Residue, then its C-alpha position, 0 to 999 in steps of 0.5 A: m965164313k959159314i957155308l952150307v953145301c946142298m948135296k944129293q945122292v944120285p944113281q951111278k953114271d954107269a948104273p944099268l937103267k931099270l925102271n920101277e913097275s909104274g915106269t915113273w923112275i928107276r928101281e932102288d936096287v942100283s948103285y949110288e954116288v955123290n952128285e958130281p956138280d955138288a962135289y965141286a960145290l963142296e970143294e969150293a966151300l972147303r977152299q973158301r973156309e981155308k982162306h977165310k976160316g969159318e965152318v962148312v956144313v953139308i945137307t942132303s935129303g933122302p932115305a938112310r942110304a943118302q947118309q953116305v953122301l954126308r959121310e964122304a963130305l965129312a971125310k973130305g973136311a966138312d965140319r958137320a952135316i944135316h940129313l933130312e931122312d925119309d924115303k918120301f924126300v926122294g919124290l919131292d920136286a925142286f920147289n918142295t926140296a928147297k922149302a924143306f931145306a929152308t925150314a931145316i936151316k931156319e935157326e942157322q945163320f949162314d953167309l953162303i949157300f952153295t949148290g952144284l949147277q944141277s943134279d946128274d939125274y933130274g938135271y933141273a938146275q932149280t933147287g939153289v935158285i928157288l932156295a935163294e928166293l925162299l930165303g930172300w937172298p941174292h943169288a948167282t949161277i954158273i960160278m967159276q970164281i969167288e973172291k971175298t971183298d969188303a962189301g961181300i963177294r965178287v963172283k965170276r959167272e960163265l956165260e955162252a960163247g966163252y964170255f964171262q960176267f963179274v958180279d959184286m954181291p952182298l952177303p948172305a947169298v946163294l951160289t950154284i957152282q959150275s963143275g970144273i971150278n976146281k980140282l976135287r980132293y980125295a978123303t984122307l985116312i985120317g979124314i975118314k976116321q974123323a968123320k965118324n965123330k963129327p956131328l950129324r943132325k937128322v931131320t924127320l919129315a914131320e919136322v918140315q911137313s908144314a912147309i911142303g905142299g903138292n909137287l908142281q912137277k912130276i914125271e908121268k912116264l919114263y922109257v928106255p929107247q928101243k934100238t931101231k937102227k939096222t945095218e944093211h950090206i950091199d955086195g957086188p962090184p964097185a959100180e954096182i954097189a954105187k948104183k944100188l946106194v944111189d937108188k936107196l938114197r934117192n927112192e928109199l931115204r929120199v935124201l937125193 
């Protein structure tokens, strides 16, 4: 089974929010990490390969720093990587990112493509679904379990209110993986050493430029919410405090 895992490098969850001069995104001088939902997608791909043999390939887009995401995946057990390397990939919307990925892998023959359910920064949850439509493949979202069958795969989807749905799908297919589907593994020392010698193909912006158009989504403005909450202390005997509190709730806040 040949599986492609789409991964993304995102700002660390505890990174301080510092906006760029235009106020359209955060500044580059923050710490980055692997998008957590994508880490679960990678883990599930590795488990499927261990069960059914095959190959796990990881792909990402972004500047040179994004290569760290691929190196971590290779250290955990991925066989090879594809890096769409250019600063301009950062500004692409989900539609153009999916088109860039589809163009970069057009010579490949994958059985499955995994993505995380959504990214920790934008949270659009669109790239995997759009990629499936571009490829003309069936897709399913919020996957909690995958089983190989004679006709393809059977997947378990998480629905609302504790319900689940089981779907039989042919191959090839695209799946967006739910966080928590498995327990993440750590990279071993041997894995880290082996990652340095695993194939990593770089794809330039020029190689996929013909497939990319203008963004259909864009962020107009970001801002850090201003703190407006203040605490007011009411002093005095209990009866007086109660009277003042009722007065404020009735006449100032108008909740009584």
